[in-house]
Structures are given as structure tokens and as C-alpha cells.
Steps between C-alpha positions, in 0.01 A plus 500: 500500500125447521531381861714803591248740342210333683684535830567870438136567407378307805726701732388826338138399550555436871671837543218677315237324714683604816519861383131504411415361846698774672333770292155359577574471873610859548154667478360262764775589749463871419123473552537355849761760596256775404197330659638411844522859637131556415400173667704571815325834549171311542610203711461510879567283803181393681489435873389626839638788703500548876714781636576327831607175334854410400527506209204734459430379143421130452545406134240260354528518121503712185234725347478740206294807406213456253189685388504864609833461683336477843419130464762239592475143368647203687419141603219441751722273709744790547238696695453401868152392603509731802688823568526582871373856490480507880879452487527786249594256226429612144490333159753696295716515189858628486629684195801345323842590635369662816625391838261280696391780733452764226277531196222298666151544346193364673263293282153349527387168352227574243460180295597134534465200267577203727444248221791646304696636796484863391449813709478873433597765755439875491740771615333691784678829433783670314577520130408224256770282346570434130271205420613207289303418186319166500521297182179489298566139396310244704782246487867542410665246273735219593853609416421865577798680651421639844659677793379565852604749766456463874667448835645146517574408862428863585538449874866409450598684182317826564249712312687524171295387196662210314421396142516145360428394145394181323218363282152360544578133471143362526136577558402247765190424711527635852384169643554151363263217602687231695467125456527433871280656771794534738664742255210745538518795737236760592648764269497265198145381573380861520675593173354204310151555644506868405611430144866471403647782295831532321806676635842580356792274575815712475850406396634741761574474871286691750567507873302560819408868488440496123133416554301785348775606259385622156595269212548727200600513135867609496446733202160662562487476881139373482410275792425142394454339840567504872763273659349251741706259706285373787150474356588314180760266648257385770288349223750426222769334710309364797640145469864612485697453820727787398368800301649554156674810371224556243329840513140582415291807421128583489389643159436873517147474357373399846655811654343715227157364593566563871587868461206583273305785659762570768668839535 
């Protein structure tokens, strides 16, 4: 009888635990559902536009509105070094959901942090956009739930913002000293010489085109970081013959410093 009673109590405990888990999980899902529309209104596709080219818009990465709503944050490597103005090429952003030849807004590069692969653009004209709020915390915690919205493989899948979710799985140095000189590359040497800093390793999959996407708290919508695929992997995974599926993000505190004084 004692064994039977213990089995019943054990089963009841498992059911209660399961029910408690479901109750606790519901607010998180509801928070993301409410947050995503606000995030999408501020996320843009970054690229170049040339009316005589086919296609006219060349997608390069993701950006998002910050500050006064006229500033657009993205990765520095997303921005081309040269724009052929003599060919009537322009650096532009495209509003979410618009066709590639409509909703184009010209932008100007106003600030760049090459050491942390961040750039800020300014809308040349038109109305401002709803800016995202940057987190006031210098560093988010490991285990923090996150989501990010951008344009994965935008050239193929189109200019529809896509949201992924996960957690911050680690705070990790952007460059790791190597035991063998042949494992060094110019990017890693530059990172180590300039002083390594910590980035977020994400338990979430980002794709080409997600570079520059805002990493945000699913409940509050506050931006915690900026997805970075190229810059970080060139130093973190330089000895791998095949790149991993691990995603990284630059902490938002570096973006906050970059936009200080801009308007």
C-alpha cells in the first residue's frame, strides 16, 4: 500500500510540475507576440540602390532605427567602402514589407566603430521612424532570453522581417590567442592588438543577411546587442575549415557610446 501511495504522489507531483511550467511559459510567449510588431516597425533592409541596375536594390544587411528615429544602426561590414555616385548609386534603406523598388530612403554614413564593427546611418529626408530603446545594462546575463529580427538570406527570401528566438549562452572573448602562429590571421591579430572585448554567443541560428539585426529582450523590447556574423567569426573561428552554426552579437553598450551626440 505504501508503494502504491508513493507512486500516486510521484505521478501527481510530475503533473503539477508540468502544469506550473506551462503557466510560467505563457507570459513569455505573450510578451514576444506583443513585442514583435513594435520591433518590425523599426527594422529596415540596408543596401544600395541604382535605378538602371537590375535589380535596382542590392541588399547588404539589416539595420534598425535608434536615437531620434532618423539614425539607423547596423554593422560596419554591411556598408560598402565606396558608393559609385557617378553611376547614380545611393546608400539606402528599405522599409519592411515594401517592394524592392518602393519605400527606398537615402541614408548617409555618420559614425563608424571599425574595432567593434558598428556603423550609424542617418536618413536624408522624410519622416523619422519609431526608434528602439537601448538597454541601460552594460552587459546582459548568460541565460537571458533573447530574440532578434532581420532579413535572413534577404536576397532570396525577400524584404520580410523574420524573428528568431533563443538565449545568451555565453559571454566570450571576440578573439582567442592561438598556440600556433599558422592559426593566426590578420583579423585576429588586429583584434588581439586592439584589446579583446567580450561578445554574446547565442543559442539561436542567424543567417547571412541577419548582420545588423537588433537582439532584444522578448518582453520589454529593449535592445541588448547587434547580430554579427562576419566580423566575429573571422576571429573566433579562424582555424575551422568549415564555419559553425553558432551566432554572435556585439553588446549594445558599444552602440550607445557611438550614437552619443548624434541626431
